[in-house]
C-alpha positions as CSV (number, residue, x, y, z in Angstrom):
1,M,2.8,68.3,-28.4
2,R,-0.3,67.8,-30.0
3,G,-0.5,64.7,-32.4
4,Y,3.2,64.7,-33.4
5,L,4.1,61.5,-31.5
6,N,1.2,59.6,-33.2
7,W,3.2,59.1,-36.0
8,M,5.7,56.8,-33.7
9,T,2.7,54.1,-33.6
10,G,2.4,53.5,-37.2
11,V,4.8,54.1,-40.5
12,A,4.2,58.2,-40.7
13,L,1.4,60.5,-39.7
14,F,-0.8,59.7,-42.9
15,V,-4.4,60.0,-42.6
16,A,-4.6,56.9,-44.8
17,P,-2.8,54.1,-44.6
18,G,-2.1,53.7,-48.5
19,L,0.0,56.8,-48.3
20,A,2.0,55.6,-45.7
21,L,2.3,52.4,-47.8
22,A,3.3,54.6,-50.8
23,A,6.0,56.6,-49.0
24,A,7.4,53.7,-47.9
25,D,7.6,52.1,-51.0
26,T,9.5,55.0,-52.3
27,L,12.8,54.4,-50.0
28,P,15.8,53.0,-52.1
29,Q,16.0,49.4,-52.3
30,G,17.7,47.8,-49.2
31,Q,17.4,51.1,-47.2
32,S,15.6,51.3,-44.1
33,G,15.7,53.2,-41.1
34,A,17.5,50.9,-38.9
35,A,20.2,50.8,-41.7
36,A,20.2,54.2,-42.4
37,Q,20.3,55.6,-38.9
38,G,23.9,55.7,-38.9
39,V,24.0,58.4,-42.0
40,P,23.7,61.9,-40.4
41,V,20.5,63.9,-41.5
42,P,21.6,67.5,-42.0
43,D,19.7,70.3,-39.6
44,A,18.0,71.7,-42.7
45,T,16.3,68.5,-43.7
46,I,15.4,67.9,-40.0
47,S,13.6,71.3,-40.0
48,K,12.0,70.7,-43.3
49,A,10.8,67.4,-42.1
50,G,9.5,68.7,-38.8
51,A,7.5,71.6,-40.7
52,A,6.2,68.8,-42.7
53,L,5.3,66.6,-39.6
54,R,3.3,69.5,-38.4
55,D,1.3,70.0,-41.4
56,V,0.6,66.2,-41.7
57,A,-0.8,66.2,-38.0
58,D,-2.6,69.1,-38.7
59,L,-4.3,67.2,-41.7
60,Q,-4.4,64.1,-39.4
61,E,-6.3,66.3,-36.9
62,K,-8.7,67.7,-39.6
63,Y,-9.5,64.3,-41.4
64,Q,-9.9,62.3,-38.6
65,P,-13.3,63.0,-37.3
66,K,-14.5,62.8,-40.9
67,M,-13.2,59.4,-41.4
68,D,-14.8,58.2,-38.1
69,S,-18.4,59.3,-39.0
70,A,-17.9,58.3,-43.0
71,T,-19.2,55.5,-44.8
72,P,-17.1,53.2,-46.4
73,K,-17.6,54.9,-49.8
74,E,-17.3,58.2,-48.3
75,K,-13.8,57.2,-46.7
76,E,-12.2,56.5,-50.1
77,G,-12.9,60.2,-51.1
78,L,-11.7,61.4,-47.9
79,S,-8.7,59.5,-48.1
80,A,-7.8,60.2,-51.5
81,Q,-8.2,63.7,-50.7
82,A,-6.3,63.6,-47.4
83,N,-3.3,61.6,-49.4
84,A,-3.4,64.2,-51.9
85,E,-3.3,67.1,-49.3
86,A,-0.4,65.5,-47.4
87,V,2.1,65.1,-50.1
88,Q,1.2,68.4,-51.4
89,A,2.1,69.6,-47.5
90,I,5.4,67.5,-47.6
91,Q,6.4,68.8,-51.2
92,S,5.6,72.4,-50.3
93,H,8.5,72.1,-47.9
94,G,11.0,71.4,-50.4
95,L,10.7,67.5,-49.7
96,S,10.4,64.5,-51.7
97,M,8.3,61.6,-50.3
98,Q,11.2,59.4,-50.5
99,E,12.9,62.2,-48.4
100,Y,10.2,62.6,-45.5
101,S,9.6,58.8,-45.1
102,S,13.3,58.3,-44.6
103,V,13.4,60.8,-42.1
104,V,10.5,59.6,-40.5
105,R,11.4,55.9,-40.7
106,M,15.2,57.0,-38.9
107,A,13.0,58.9,-36.5
108,Q,11.3,55.8,-35.5
109,T,14.7,53.6,-34.9
110,N,17.3,56.6,-34.2
111,P,15.9,58.5,-30.6
112,Q,18.7,61.5,-31.2
113,V,17.0,61.7,-35.1
114,R,13.4,61.5,-33.2
115,Q,14.0,64.3,-30.6
116,R,15.6,66.7,-33.2
117,L,12.4,65.8,-35.7
118,L,9.7,66.4,-32.6
119,D,11.8,69.8,-31.5
120,A,11.6,71.3,-35.4
121,A,7.7,70.1,-35.4
122,N,7.4,71.9,-32.5
123,Q,9.0,75.3,-33.9
124,R,6.7,77.8,-35.3
């Protein structure tokens, strides 16, 4: 399953922590994965989020070795580039950052949503 499960240890599968925080900040006031877990997630949204998760995992695999060997100044540039590519990858699947972040947060607290998301991420 490659790196798809890595996102469960953080907010999401973003290369740089700043994007994860930015994505979390886009959730509507008072809404969290735990609060929203009773809300059904449409199959189409899960499918889009799974494809986006796969793309972001690929970006993580691409950038992590570069980040590991970069100087602090280089990391800033790589982080900005990775963040921009992650946002573009998510939006290319027809999702806003808010929608993607919401699905990922729900998957972190709801085993059924998590399994659906992972199944979608593993489809090619």
